[in-house]
Structure formats: C-alpha cells, structure tokens
C-alpha positions in Angstrom: 0.0 0.0 0.0 1.3 3.4 -1.0 1.2 5.9 1.9 -1.4 8.6 1.2 0.7 11.4 2.5 4.3 11.3 3.8 3.4 13.5 6.8 0.4 11.4 7.9 0.7 9.9 11.4 0.8 6.1 11.5 -2.7 4.6 11.2 -4.2 7.9 9.9 -6.3 7.5 6.7 -6.6 10.9 5.0 -10.2 11.7 4.1 -11.0 12.2 0.4 -14.2 13.3 -1.4 -14.5 11.9 -5.0 -17.2 13.5 -7.2 -17.8 12.1 -10.6 -21.1 11.3 -12.4 -19.6 8.3 -14.2 -20.5 5.4 -11.8 -18.0 2.9 -13.2 -15.1 5.4 -13.2 -16.1 6.6 -9.7 -16.1 3.0 -8.4 -12.8 2.0 -9.9 -11.0 5.2 -8.8 -12.6 4.9 -5.3 -11.2 1.4 -4.9 -7.8 2.4 -6.2 -7.6 5.3 -3.8 -8.7 3.2 -0.8 -5.8 0.8 -1.7 -3.5 3.8 -1.5 -4.6 4.6 2.0 -7.4 7.1 1.6 -10.8 7.0 3.4 -13.0 7.8 0.4 -16.5 9.2 0.3 -17.9 9.2 -3.3 -20.8 11.2 -4.8 -22.3 11.5 -8.3 -23.0 15.3 -8.2 -22.3 18.5 -6.3 -25.5 18.4 -4.2 -24.8 14.9 -2.9 -21.1 15.8 -2.3 -21.9 18.9 -0.2 -24.5 16.9 1.9 -21.9 14.1 2.4 -19.2 16.4 3.7 -21.2 19.2 5.4 -20.4 18.1 8.9 -16.8 16.9 8.4 -15.0 18.4 5.4 -12.3 16.1 3.9 -8.6 16.8 3.6 -8.7 16.1 -0.2 -11.2 16.2 -3.0 -11.3 15.1 -6.6 -13.9 16.8 -8.6 -15.1 16.1 -12.2 -15.6 19.4 -14.1 -18.8 18.3 -15.9 -21.4 17.3 -13.3 -25.2 17.1 -13.5 -26.7 20.2 -11.8 -24.0 22.5 -10.4 -20.7 22.4 -12.3 -17.4 21.1 -10.9 -16.2 24.7 -10.8 -19.1 25.7 -8.6 -18.4 22.8 -6.3 -14.7 23.6 -6.1 -15.6 27.1 -5.0 -18.1 25.8 -2.3 -15.6 23.2 -1.1 -12.8 25.8 -0.8 -15.1 28.1 1.1 -16.0 25.2 3.4 -12.4 24.3 4.1 -9.7 26.6 2.6 -6.9 24.0 3.4 -8.6 21.2 1.4 -6.4 20.1 -1.5 -8.7 19.8 -4.6 -7.8 18.3 -7.9 -10.2 18.9 -10.9 -10.5 16.1 -13.5 -12.0 16.6 -16.9 -12.3 15.1 -20.3 -12.9 18.6 -21.7 -9.6 20.3 -20.7 -9.1 24.0 -21.6 -6.8 26.7 -20.4 -9.8 28.8 -19.4 -11.4 26.2 -17.1 -8.0 25.3 -15.6 -7.3 28.9 -14.7 -10.8 29.3 -13.2 -10.5 26.1 -11.2 -7.3 27.3 -9.6 -8.7 30.8 -9.0 -11.7 29.1 -7.2 -9.5 27.0 -5.0 -8.3 23.9 -6.9 -4.7 22.9 -6.3 -4.3 21.0 -9.6 -6.1 20.2 -12.8 -5.8 16.9 -14.7 -7.1 15.8 -18.1 -8.9 12.4 -18.2 -7.8 9.7 -18.5 -5.6 10.0 -15.4 -4.3 7.1 -13.4 -4.8 6.8 -9.6 -1.0 7.4 -9.1 -1.1 10.6 -11.2 -4.1 11.8 -9.2 -2.3 11.1 -5.9 0.8 12.9 -7.1 -1.4 15.9 -8.0 -3.1 15.8 -4.6 0.2 15.9 -2.8 2.1 18.3 -5.1 2.9 21.4 -3.0 4.3 23.5 -5.9 4.3 23.8 -9.6 7.0 22.3 -11.8 9.2 25.0 -13.3 11.2 22.5 -15.3 8.2 21.5 -17.4 8.9 21.6 -21.1 7.3 24.6 -22.8 5.5 23.6 -26.0 6.8 25.8 -28.9 4.3 24.6 -31.5 1.7 27.3 -32.5 -1.8 26.6 -31.4 -4.5 25.7 -34.0 -7.3 28.1 -34.8 -9.7 25.5 -33.6 -8.0 25.3 -30.2 -8.0 29.1 -29.9 -11.6 29.2 -30.7 -12.3 26.4 -28.2 -10.5 28.4 -25.4 -12.5 31.5 -26.3 -15.8 29.6 -26.2 -14.9 28.1 -22.8 -14.0 31.5 -21.4 -17.4 33.0 -22.6 -19.2 29.9 -21.2 -17.6 30.5 -17.8 -18.5 34.2 -17.9 -22.1 33.2 -18.6 -22.1 30.6 -15.8 -22.4 27.7 -18.2 -25.6 29.0 -19.9 -25.3 28.0 -23.5 -28.0 30.3 -24.8 -26.4 33.4 -23.0 -23.0 32.3 -24.3 -24.3 32.0 -27.9 -25.7 35.5 -27.6 -22.4 36.8 -26.3 -20.5 35.1 -29.1 -23.0 36.3 -31.6 -23.7 32.8 -32.9 -26.8 30.6 -33.1 -27.3 28.4 -30.1 -27.4 25.2 -32.2 -24.1 26.2 -33.8 -22.5 26.6 -30.4 -24.0 23.3 -29.2 -22.4 21.6 -32.3 -19.0 23.2 -31.5 -19.3 22.1 -27.9 -20.0 18.5 -28.9 -16.7 18.4 -30.8 -13.3 18.9 -29.2 -10.4 20.4 -31.3 -7.0 18.7 -31.3 -4.7 20.5 -28.9 -1.7 20.6 -31.2 -1.5 21.5 -34.9 -1.3 18.7 -37.4 1.9 18.5 -39.5 
C-alpha cells in the first residue's frame, strides 16, 4: 500500500471526497484510492457531495468538471469556502486553459485531463508547488484550439448558460452546441 501522505501519522487514513457522475469510473477510482490509504467518500453530483461532507470536510477532493446540476467549478468554490486548506484536484475530459485557470482561482490545487491514473491523481493531490522544469510547447496553437478556449471563457463568464454564451458570441445556439459537442485537437497537425 502506498502511503497517502508522507506527513500522515501512523494509522491515519486521510479523508477524500470523490465526485464524478460516471458510476463505473467513480467505483474504480474509489477502490484504487482506498488501496492507496485514503478514506474515500464518493458522490455522483455536487448536491450529494456537499451533503456528504457538510459536517466533516475532507482533507482532499477530486472533482469532475462536468457534473449534473451545479458544475465542478461551482463545487470547487463551495468546497474551498467550506475548508480553505482542502487540496482539490479537478479532473476533466474537456480540458481547456480557461477552465484550468478558473479552477485554480476558485481554490483547486491542480487540474488533470482524463484519463488520469490513480497514481497521477495522488501525485497531483500531494504536489505542493508547480513544476518550473516542465517543457514549454513551442508549437503554435491551431485556430480550432484558440476558438475552443474563447468559447470556454465565454461559457464561464455566462455561468455555463449555452443560450447566453451563444448571444455573447453572436452565434446561433445550435451552432454553439455543435461546436461544444466536438473537441479540437490541442496541437497543430503536421
């Protein structure tokens, strides 16, 4: 068993909230984190998560960005307000710079794209600082990825309301929905 945190006293199982609407993923990750020494409480949405931890906020949280009802960003903000020392990692299959920046501003300590392994998640939970030796990508971004970032930023500004975002972007709502259903490749093709 991998220790959950190097500073944890013997016998202490750090508490962790796992919020993801994908039941299979939630179950698999929950079991993997329990094997790594965490006491895991799992929830399918923000409302259930908040009810679950209302009386005893966990030390750690893993929050999916796209949840039914309140978004993962809203949940991050509420969890951070509940317990500012909580270490929160946001997971998403819809990664964008705009949502990553917002997640950190709202209290997340890290942001990972799915698929992420349990070990990668634990490393992100325990990481105290950023990695300044990370390679900087020198490839220019595609027009599609720049457009995706802009759409994500406007969606955040409109609290996830697609109709309001479409008006702000001066595009038809169905056009925006089609664009949101697709995800641009993050790097230019050669």
